[in-house]
C-alpha positions in Angstrom: 28.4 21.9 20.0 25.0 22.9 21.2 22.9 20.6 23.5 21.3 19.0 20.5 22.4 18.5 16.9 21.4 16.3 13.9 23.2 13.0 13.5 24.0 11.3 10.2 25.2 7.7 9.8 26.0 6.4 6.3 27.6 3.1 5.4 29.0 2.9 1.9 29.4 -0.5 0.3 29.5 -2.5 -2.9 26.1 -3.0 -4.5 23.8 -4.4 -1.9 21.3 -7.3 -2.7 18.4 -5.4 -4.3 15.6 -7.6 -2.9 17.0 -7.2 0.6 17.7 -3.4 0.5 14.5 -2.1 2.0 14.6 -4.8 4.7 18.2 -3.9 5.6 17.4 -0.2 5.7 14.4 -0.6 7.9 16.2 -2.9 10.3 19.3 -0.5 10.5 17.0 2.4 11.4 15.0 0.5 13.9 18.0 -1.1 15.6 19.9 2.2 15.8 17.0 4.1 17.3 16.4 1.3 19.8 20.1 1.4 20.8 20.0 5.2 21.4 16.7 5.0 23.2 17.9 2.3 25.5 21.1 4.2 26.2 18.9 7.2 27.3 20.1 9.5 24.5 17.3 11.8 23.5 16.5 12.5 19.8 13.8 13.8 17.5 12.5 12.6 14.1 14.4 10.4 11.7 14.7 9.7 8.0 16.0 6.5 6.3 18.0 6.4 3.1 18.7 3.4 1.0 20.4 3.1 -2.4 22.4 0.3 -4.1 25.7 1.4 -2.5 24.6 2.9 0.7 22.5 2.7 3.8 22.0 5.8 5.8 20.0 7.2 8.7 19.4 10.9 9.6 18.3 11.4 13.2 17.4 15.0 14.1 18.1 16.8 17.4 20.3 14.1 19.0 21.3 15.2 22.5 25.0 15.9 23.2 24.8 13.6 26.2 22.4 11.7 28.5 21.3 13.6 31.6 22.9 13.2 35.0 21.3 10.7 37.3 20.8 10.7 41.0 21.8 7.3 42.3 20.9 5.8 45.7 22.6 2.6 46.6 21.3 0.8 49.7 23.7 -0.8 52.1 23.5 -2.8 55.4 20.8 -2.2 58.0 22.0 0.2 60.8 21.3 -2.5 63.4 23.9 -4.8 62.0 26.3 -2.3 60.6 28.3 -1.7 63.8 29.5 -3.9 66.5 29.0 -3.5 70.3 32.0 -1.1 70.4 30.6 1.0 67.6 33.1 -0.1 65.1 32.0 -0.7 61.4 31.3 -4.3 60.5 33.3 -5.9 57.7 30.1 -5.9 55.5 29.8 -2.1 56.1 33.4 -1.4 55.3 33.1 -3.5 52.1 30.0 -1.7 51.0 31.7 1.7 51.5 34.8 0.6 49.5 32.5 -0.6 46.7 31.0 2.8 46.6 34.4 4.5 46.6 33.8 6.4 49.9 34.5 6.2 53.6 31.9 4.9 56.1 31.5 8.5 57.3 30.2 9.6 53.9 27.3 7.2 54.1 23.8 8.5 54.9 20.9 7.0 56.9 17.3 6.5 55.7 14.3 5.5 57.7 11.9 2.8 56.3 9.0 0.8 57.7 11.6 -2.0 58.2 14.1 0.1 60.2 17.1 2.3 59.5 19.5 1.6 56.7 22.8 3.1 55.4 22.8 4.3 51.9 25.2 6.0 49.5 23.9 8.8 47.4 25.7 10.3 44.5 25.2 11.9 41.1 26.2 9.8 38.1 27.3 11.9 35.2 25.7 11.3 31.8 27.4 9.7 28.9 28.3 11.8 25.8 26.9 11.1 22.4 30.4 10.4 21.2 30.6 7.5 23.7 27.1 6.1 22.9 26.9 6.4 19.2 29.8 4.1 18.2 28.3 1.3 20.5 24.8 1.9 19.0 26.1 1.7 15.4 28.0 -1.5 16.1 25.0 -3.1 17.8 22.7 -2.1 15.0 25.0 -3.5 12.3 25.5 -6.7 14.2 21.7 -7.2 14.4 21.0 -6.6 10.7 19.2 -9.6 9.0 22.2 -10.6 6.9 22.6 -14.4 7.2 25.3 -14.6 4.5 28.2 -12.3 5.4 31.6 -12.1 3.7 35.1 -11.0 4.4 37.1 -8.9 1.9 40.8 -8.0 1.5 42.8 -8.6 4.7 39.9 -7.5 6.9 38.7 -9.8 9.7 35.3 -8.0 9.9 32.3 -9.5 8.0 29.3 -7.9 6.3 26.9 -8.7 3.5 29.1 -6.7 1.0 32.5 -5.1 1.2 32.5 -1.7 3.0 34.3 1.2 1.5 33.4 4.3 3.5 31.4 5.4 6.5 30.0 8.7 7.7 29.2 9.4 11.3 28.5 13.1 11.8 26.9 14.7 14.9 26.3 18.3 14.0 29.6 19.4 12.4 31.6 16.9 14.5 32.8 13.6 13.2 32.3 10.7 15.7 35.6 9.1 16.3 35.0 5.5 15.6 35.9 2.7 13.2 33.0 0.9 11.5 33.5 -2.5 9.9 37.2 -1.8 9.3 36.7 1.8 8.0 37.4 5.0 9.8 34.3 7.2 10.0 34.5 10.6 8.5 32.4 13.2 6.7 33.1 12.2 3.2 30.7 10.2 1.0 30.9 9.2 -2.6 28.5 10.0 -5.5 27.4 8.0 -8.5 29.8 5.3 -9.6 30.1 6.9 -13.1 28.7 10.5 -12.9 30.6 11.5 -9.7 32.9 8.8 -8.4 34.9 11.4 -6.4 34.5 12.1 -2.7 31.9 14.6 -1.5 32.2 16.3 1.9 29.0 16.5 4.0 29.2 19.7 6.0 26.0 19.0 8.0 23.7 16.0 8.4 20.6 17.8 7.2 22.3 18.6 3.8 23.1 14.9 3.1 20.3 14.1 0.6 20.4 17.4 -1.1 24.2 17.4 -1.6 24.1 13.8 -2.9 21.4 14.6 -5.4 22.9 17.9 -6.7 26.6 17.0 -6.6 26.7 13.2 -6.6 23.9 12.2 -9.0 22.4 10.0 -6.3 18.8 10.0 -5.2 19.4 8.5 -1.7 15.7 8.5 -0.6 14.2 5.2 -1.7 10.6 6.4 -1.8 11.5 9.5 -3.8 13.6 7.4 -6.2 10.7 4.9 -6.6 8.2 7.7 -7.3 10.5 9.2 -9.9 10.9 5.8 -11.6 7.1 5.3 -11.7 6.4 8.8 -13.0 9.0 8.3 -15.8 7.5 4.9 -16.7 4.0 6.3 -16.9 5.0 9.3 -19.0 6.8 7.2 -21.6 3.9 4.7 -21.7 1.5 7.5 -22.4 3.7 8.8 -25.2 3.7 5.3 -26.7 -0.1 5.0 -26.5 -0.1 2.2 -23.9 -0.1 1.5 -20.2 2.8 0.0 -18.3 2.4 -3.2 -16.3 4.1 -2.1 -13.1 4.5 -4.9 -10.6 5.1 -3.5 -7.1 7.8 -6.0 -6.3 9.6 -5.4 -9.5 9.4 -1.6 -9.0 10.9 -2.1 -5.5 13.7 -4.3 -7.0 14.5 -1.8 -9.8 14.5 1.1 -7.3 17.1 -0.9 -5.3 19.3 -1.4 -8.4 19.7 2.3 -9.5 21.0 5.5 -7.9 20.1 7.9 -10.8 17.2 6.4 -12.6 16.6 7.2 -16.3 13.7 5.4 -18.1 14.4 4.2 -21.6 11.8 2.7 -24.0 12.7 -0.3 -26.2 11.0 -2.1 -29.0 10.9 -5.8 -30.2 9.6 -7.4 -33.3 5.8 -7.9 -33.5 6.3 -11.4 -34.7 7.1 -12.4 -31.1 3.6 -11.5 -30.1 2.4 -14.8 -31.3 4.0 -16.3 -28.2 1.7 -16.5 -25.2 2.1 -13.0 -23.6 2.6 -14.4 -20.1 5.9 -16.0 -21.3 7.1 -12.7 -22.8 6.1 -10.8 -19.7 7.8 -13.3 -17.5 11.0 -12.9 -19.4 10.8 -9.1 -19.4 10.1 -8.8 -15.7 12.0 -11.8 -14.3 15.1 -11.8 -16.4 15.6 -8.3 -17.7 13.7 -6.2 -15.1 11.8 -4.5 -17.9 8.2 -3.1 -17.6 6.0 -4.4 -20.4 3.3 -2.2 -22.1 -0.3 -3.2 -22.9 -3.1 -1.5 -24.9 -6.6 -0.6 -23.7 -7.7 -4.2 -24.3 -4.8 -5.4 -22.1 -3.0 -6.8 -25.1 0.7 -6.8 -25.0 2.4 -4.1 -27.2 5.8 -4.6 -28.8 7.4 -2.1 -26.4 9.1 -2.2 -23.0 10.6 0.3 -20.6 13.9 -0.3 -18.8 15.4 1.8 -16.1 19.1 2.8 -16.7 21.4 3.8 -13.9 23.0 6.5 -16.0 22.0 9.6 -17.9 23.7 8.5 -21.1 24.9 10.9 -23.7 23.9 8.3 -26.2 20.4 7.0 -25.2 20.0 5.3 -28.5 22.9 3.0 -27.6 21.3 2.2 -24.3 18.0 1.4 -26.0 19.6 -0.8 -28.7 21.6 -2.7 -26.1 18.5 -3.6 -24.2 16.7 -4.6 -27.4 19.6 -6.8 -28.4 19.6 -8.6 -25.0 15.9 -9.4 -25.1 15.8 -10.7 -28.7 17.5 -14.2 -28.1 15.2 -14.8 -25.1 12.2 -14.1 -27.1 13.5 -16.2 -30.0 13.9 -19.2 -27.6 10.3 -18.7 -26.4 9.0 -18.6 -29.9 10.9 -21.8 -30.8 9.6 -23.7 -27.8 6.1 -22.5 -28.4 6.1 -23.7 -32.0 7.6 -27.0 -30.9 4.9 -27.5 -28.3 2.2 -26.8 -30.8 3.3 -29.7 -32.9 2.0 -32.1 -30.3 -1.2 -32.4 -28.4 -1.3 -31.8 -24.7 -2.5 -35.4 -24.2 0.6 -36.7 -25.9 2.6 -35.9 -22.8 0.4 -38.1 -20.6 2.5 -41.3 -21.1 5.7 -39.5 -20.1 4.2 -38.6 -16.7 4.9 -42.2 -15.8 8.6 -41.4 -15.6 8.1 -38.5 -13.2 7.9 -39.4 -9.5 5.5 -37.3 -7.5 6.4 -39.0 -4.2 8.0 -42.4 -3.8 5.1 -44.1 -2.1 2.4 -42.1 -3.9 3.8 -43.0 -7.3 4.3 -41.0 -10.5 2.5 -37.9 -11.8 0.6 -40.3 -14.0 -0.6 -42.2 -11.0 -1.6 -39.0 -9.3 -3.4 -37.9 -12.5 -5.6 -41.0 -12.5 -6.5 -40.5 -8.8 -7.3 -36.9 -9.4 -9.4 -37.8 -12.4 -11.6 -40.2 -10.4 -11.9 -37.9 -7.4 -12.7 -34.9 -9.5 -15.5 -36.8 -11.2 -17.0 -37.6 -7.8 -16.9 -34.0 -6.8 -18.2 -32.6 -10.1 -21.3 -34.9 -9.8 -22.0 -33.3 -6.4 -21.6 -29.6 -7.4 -23.4 -29.8 -10.7 -20.3 -29.8 -12.9 -20.1 -31.4 -16.3 -18.6 -34.8 -15.4 -17.2 -35.6 -18.9 -15.4 -32.2 -19.1 -14.2 -32.6 -15.6 -12.8 -36.0 -16.4 -11.0 -34.6 -19.5 -9.7 -31.6 -17.6 -8.2 -33.8 -14.8 -6.7 -36.2 -17.4 -4.8 -33.3 -18.9 -4.0 -31.2 -15.8 -0.3 -32.4 -15.4 0.6 -32.7 -19.0 1.9 -29.2 -19.6 4.7 -30.0 -17.0 6.3 -32.0 -19.8 6.1 -29.2 -22.4 9.1 -27.2 -23.6 7.5 -24.0 -22.5 7.1 -25.0 -18.9 10.6 -26.5 -19.0 11.8 -23.0 -19.9 9.3 -21.0 -17.8 8.4 -23.2 -14.8 6.4 -20.4 -13.3 3.9 -20.7 -16.2 2.7 -24.2 -15.4 -1.0 -24.2 -15.8 -1.0 -21.1 -17.9 0.8 -23.0 -20.7 -1.7 -25.9 -20.2 -4.5 -23.5 -20.9 -2.9 -22.2 -24.1 -2.0 -25.7 -25.3 -5.4 -27.1 -24.5 -7.1 -24.3 -26.4 -4.6 -24.9 -29.3 -5.8 -28.5 -29.4 -9.4 -27.4 -29.6 -10.4 -28.6 -26.2 -13.7 -27.2 -24.7 -13.3 -23.8 -23.1 -14.0 -25.1 -19.6 -11.4 -27.9 -20.0 -8.8 -25.4 -21.3 -9.5 -22.9 -18.5 -9.3 -25.6 -15.9 -5.7 -26.3 -16.8 -4.8 -22.9 -15.3 -7.6 -22.3 -12.8 -7.1 -25.5 -10.9 -3.9 -24.0 -9.5 -5.9 -21.3 -7.8 -5.5 -19.9 -5.2 -1.7 -19.8 -5.7 -1.1 -17.5 -2.8 -2.8 -15.7 0.0 -5.6 -13.5 -1.2 -5.5 -14.9 -4.7 -8.6 -15.4 -6.8 -10.4 -18.8 -6.9 -11.4 -21.2 -9.7 -14.6 -19.9 -11.2 -16.5 -22.8 -12.6 -17.5 -26.3 -11.4 -15.0 -28.1 -13.7 -12.0 -26.1 -12.4 -13.3 -26.3 -8.8 -13.6 -30.1 -8.9 -10.1 -30.6 -10.3 -8.6 -28.0 -7.9 -10.2 -29.8 -4.9 -9.3 -33.3 -6.1 -5.6 -32.4 -6.6 -5.2 -30.9 -3.1 -7.2 -33.5 -1.3 -5.2 -36.3 -2.9 -2.0 -34.7 -1.8 -3.2 -34.0 1.7 -4.5 -37.5 2.2 -1.4 -39.2 0.7 1.2 -37.2 2.5 -0.5 -37.7 5.9 -0.9 -41.4 5.2 2.9 -41.9 4.6 3.6 -40.1 7.9 4.9 -36.8 6.6 2.4 -34.4 8.1 3.7 -30.9 8.8 5.5 -30.4 12.0 6.3 -27.0 13.5 7.6 -24.7 10.7 8.4 -27.6 8.4 5.8 -28.1 5.6 7.7 -29.3 2.5 4.6 -30.3 0.6 2.8 -27.0 1.4 -0.1 -28.8 3.0 -1.2 -25.9 5.1 -1.6 -23.8 1.9 -3.4 -26.8 0.2 -5.8 -27.1 3.2 -6.5 -23.4 3.1 -7.1 -23.6 -0.7 -9.6 -26.4 -0.1 -11.5 -24.3 2.5 -11.5 -21.1 0.4 -12.9 -22.9 -2.6 -15.6 -24.7 -0.7 -16.6 -21.7 1.5 -16.2 -18.7 -0.7 -17.6 -20.5 -3.8 -20.4 -21.8 -1.6 -20.0 -25.5 -2.5 -22.2 -27.8 -0.4 -19.7 -30.6 0.1 -19.0 -33.0 3.0 -15.3 -32.7 3.6 -15.1 -36.0 5.5 -16.8 -37.8 2.6 -14.3 -36.3 0.1 -11.4 -37.4 2.3 -12.8 -40.9 2.5 -13.1 -41.0 -1.3 -9.5 -39.7 -1.7 -8.3 -42.4 0.7 -10.0 -45.1 -1.4 -8.0 -43.9 -4.4 -4.8 -44.3 -2.5 -5.4 -47.8 -1.1 -3.6 -49.6 -3.9 -0.3 -47.8 -3.1 -0.9 -46.9 0.6 -3.2 -49.5 2.1 -3.4 -47.7 5.5 -4.7 -44.5 3.9 -8.3 -44.8 5.2 -7.0 -44.8 8.7 -5.7 -41.3 8.4 -9.0 -39.6 7.3 -9.8 -38.2 10.7 -6.3 -36.8 11.1 -6.5 -34.9 7.8 -10.1 -33.8 8.6 -8.8 -32.3 11.9 -5.9 -30.7 10.2 -8.1 -28.9 7.7 -10.5 -28.0 10.5 -7.6 -26.3 12.3 -6.9 -24.4 9.1 -10.6 -23.3 9.2 -10.1 -22.0 12.7 -7.1 -19.8 11.5 -9.1 -18.8 8.4 -12.0 -17.7 10.6 -9.8 -15.7 13.0 -8.3 -13.9 10.0 -11.8 -12.7 9.2 -12.6 -11.5 12.7 -14.7 -14.4 13.8 -14.2 -15.0 17.5 -12.5 -18.1 18.8 -15.4 -18.9 21.0 -17.8 -18.7 18.1 -15.7 -21.2 16.2 -15.7 -23.5 19.3 -19.5 -23.2 19.7 -20.0 -24.4 16.1 -17.2 -27.0 16.2 -19.0 -28.6 19.2 -22.0 -29.7 17.1 -19.7 -31.7 14.7 -20.7 -30.6 11.2 -18.4 -32.0 8.5 -19.5 -29.5 5.8 -17.1 -26.4 5.7 -19.8 -24.2 4.1 -22.3 -25.3 6.7 -19.7 -24.6 9.4 -19.2 -21.1 7.9 -23.0 -20.4 7.8 -23.4 -21.4 11.4 -20.6 -19.1 12.5 -22.0 -16.2 10.6 -25.4 -16.8 12.3 -23.9 -17.0 15.7 -21.9 -13.8 15.1 -25.2 -12.0 14.2 -26.9 -13.6 17.2 -24.3 -12.0 19.5 -25.6 -8.5 18.4 -29.1 -9.3 19.9 -29.8 -8.1 23.4 -31.0 -11.6 24.3 -27.7 -13.2 23.4 -26.0 -12.8 26.7 -28.8 -14.1 29.0 -29.5 -17.0 26.6 -25.8 -17.9 26.5 -25.8 -17.9 30.3 -29.0 -20.0 30.3 -27.5 -22.5 27.9 -24.4 -22.9 30.1 -26.7 -23.6 33.0 -28.7 -26.1 31.1 -25.6 -28.0 29.9 -24.0 -27.9 33.4 -27.1 -29.4 34.9 -27.3 -32.1 32.2 -23.6 -33.0 32.5 -24.0 -33.7 36.2 -26.5 -36.4 35.7 -25.1 -39.9 36.1 -27.4 -41.3 33.3 -28.1 -39.6 30.0 -31.4 -37.7 30.0 -33.8 -39.1 27.4 -37.5 -39.8 27.0 -40.5 -37.7 26.1 -41.8 -34.9 28.2 -45.0 -35.8 30.0 -47.3 -32.9 30.0 -49.3 -34.2 33.0 -46.2 -34.0 35.2 -45.7 -30.3 34.6 -46.7 -28.6 37.8 -45.4 -25.1 37.8 -46.8 -22.4 35.4 -43.2 -21.5 34.5 -42.3 -25.0 33.3 -45.6 -25.2 31.4 -44.8 -21.9 29.7 -41.4 -23.1 28.6 -42.8 -26.4 27.4 -45.5 -24.6 25.4 -42.9 -22.3 23.8 -40.5 -25.1 23.0 -43.3 -27.2 21.5 -44.5 -24.5 19.3 -41.0 -23.5 18.2 -39.6 -26.9 17.5 -41.1 -27.4 14.0 -40.1 -23.9 12.9 -36.5 -24.4 14.1 -36.3 -27.8 12.5 -37.5 -26.3 9.2 -35.1 -23.4 9.4 -32.0 -25.5 10.3 -32.9 -27.9 7.5 -32.8 -25.0 5.1 -29.6 -23.7 6.8 -31.4 -20.5 7.7 -29.4 -20.4 10.9 -29.8 -16.6 11.5 -33.6 -16.9 11.3 -33.5 -19.9 13.6 -31.4 -18.1 16.3 -33.6 -15.0 16.0 -36.5 -17.3 16.6 -34.8 -18.9 19.6 -34.1 -15.5 21.1 -37.8 -15.5 22.1 -37.0 -18.3 24.6 -35.1 -15.8 26.8 -38.1 -14.9 29.0 -39.4 -18.5 29.4 -36.0 -19.8 30.3 -35.3 -17.0 32.8 -38.6 -17.5 34.4 -38.1 -21.3 34.6 -34.8 -21.0 36.5 -36.3 -18.3 38.7 -39.4 -20.3 39.7 -38.8 -24.0 39.2 -36.7 -26.4 41.3 -35.2 -28.7 38.7 -33.9 -31.3 41.1 -37.3 -32.0 42.7 -37.5 -34.8 45.3 -40.0 -36.7 43.2 -38.0 -38.7 40.7 -40.6 -38.6 37.9 -41.0 -34.8 38.2 -37.2 -34.4 38.3 -36.7 -36.5 35.2 -39.5 -34.7 33.4 -37.9 -31.3 34.1 -34.5 -32.6 33.0 -36.1 -33.8 29.8 -37.6 -30.4 29.2 -34.2 -28.8 29.7 -32.6 -31.4 27.4 -35.2 -30.6 24.6 -34.7 -26.9 25.1 -30.9 -27.2 24.9 -31.2 -29.4 21.8 -32.9 -26.7 19.9 -29.8 -24.5 20.3 -27.5 -27.4 19.8 -29.0 -27.9 16.4 -27.1 -24.8 15.4 -24.2 -24.3 17.9 -23.3 -25.0 21.5 -24.0 -21.5 23.0 -22.5 -22.7 26.3 -19.1 -22.4 24.6 -19.5 -18.6 24.1 -17.8 -16.2 26.5 -20.0 -13.9 28.4 
């Protein structure tokens, strides 16, 4: 074997969990590379492979061994190594024995702390054949596979039974046993197209040999691309566009070794069912890709990915069509049954569904959400009557047959059923939109009716769960309160709703008093919880922590106002005056904090003696009305730009004026001037909290 050679490791198993395949592949590669790196074995580039029945890693130019190492081991100091007669001490003899040499073989070194005895030797490197089995075992042991199994008479455990293993360095098989299987150079192809063994003569030929002989596309990315290309080609031929969900595409890629796309058709009569239900069945249950037309309307076609190149593709197509038909028939039946009753007819049955033991039933929650949503709608210009109606219906679809069959469609079915009942468009849309945002980065409810119901539902949950003492702790958040709090913030901030969060929480607490009398006492805790979410939300959008702290110090309870202040401070930081003004504000606040009594009272112009303090007083006096008007209009960027003009007067004041004058009246007057100057900035943010 030359100094370097490619290395291939493949683990052959029963079909691996498709949703975990990529995670397992990435972890195996990373752990194997880490183990080799830590062992000191040099290597080049790498390539991962992942298919339903195999995980593999090709690592190029793996060294035959680690390099030799010069080792120096320090022993006793020379001064204490020998006795008065020149005989070695017991410590010296013990050190020599531990090194495997005699005392005479030890060397001396001079240091700034004296002379010491050392043993120098060359430690030979370890071979790849020694290192690789240990690295493989360590990598497999560290894979993220919480549920492992045993099979046959084996004592070893893995996520699926292991049938073969390849461990090939150059053209040499690594002598090792992996999870009960002796490593070799034989792999196996497609379960049906080529179930026989295939010999891998060299690691670099692995993927090519598997594809050409074994009917296996081992490269996950290449297999995924091929599937997508086949889907798009068939969709074009059928005059539509495939709905290709990335997660589903990944899952299907993990299910097949030799992908062959097949189109199937279903009866157009099923298209009267809400398309989301049909798509949910196709994607979730059957792993099919639905087709839509240019208007995004569902077409009576689907595309499935077979794991075999069948000699009778018609039979494959008919089999898939036959499987989907009863599911669609059920959906059509449930849809027709639901349309026989109004959405509101389900309201009474919500009394039998407990939302939370102390918070009552879903009916109880509905009534609270209705009242709170009305309160919010009145403040954001929403139609109060439509908001009341939307809130009254918002939980009713949970009792429908369709949601019973397709739980993931709650809200969506509410929208369809409300529209079927002839409810106003805003009321129908709110049945779906009040769930938004459902996940990170999701869209938000678009109109005031939906926004009011969305906020009311989340605020009621937050307030109630905190009031019963089940606030999130650590990683535990069974009621998804962190997500609810972020949803509240995103709706208010991104939809620019001028709402007082604390006022909303107080209103939510009032609605809970009949079932949780202590609810009002938890308003502050919930407010602080949501404010903490705003901190995280701000950091995610590259707003500095000190900017958040500067705004938080002024105590605004309006999330939108909080956001506007942070944006203004962020822009202020780009001004050349920001750094000296920040330093000046810190100095002002530090001086005022040191006073035993709060500084108050008007500034007396006749007590101003120095020209510098007169200049600052004049600047502050002229600026105050403009800053007051700007902050009232929430034009915080304009206000801070205006305040930047105070840099020179403030700098001059501190350069030329002794604040703590001996005369008490003059001293108090100067403190009052600083207090009024600082108050202008504090009307926006506490710049003293900023770094730098």
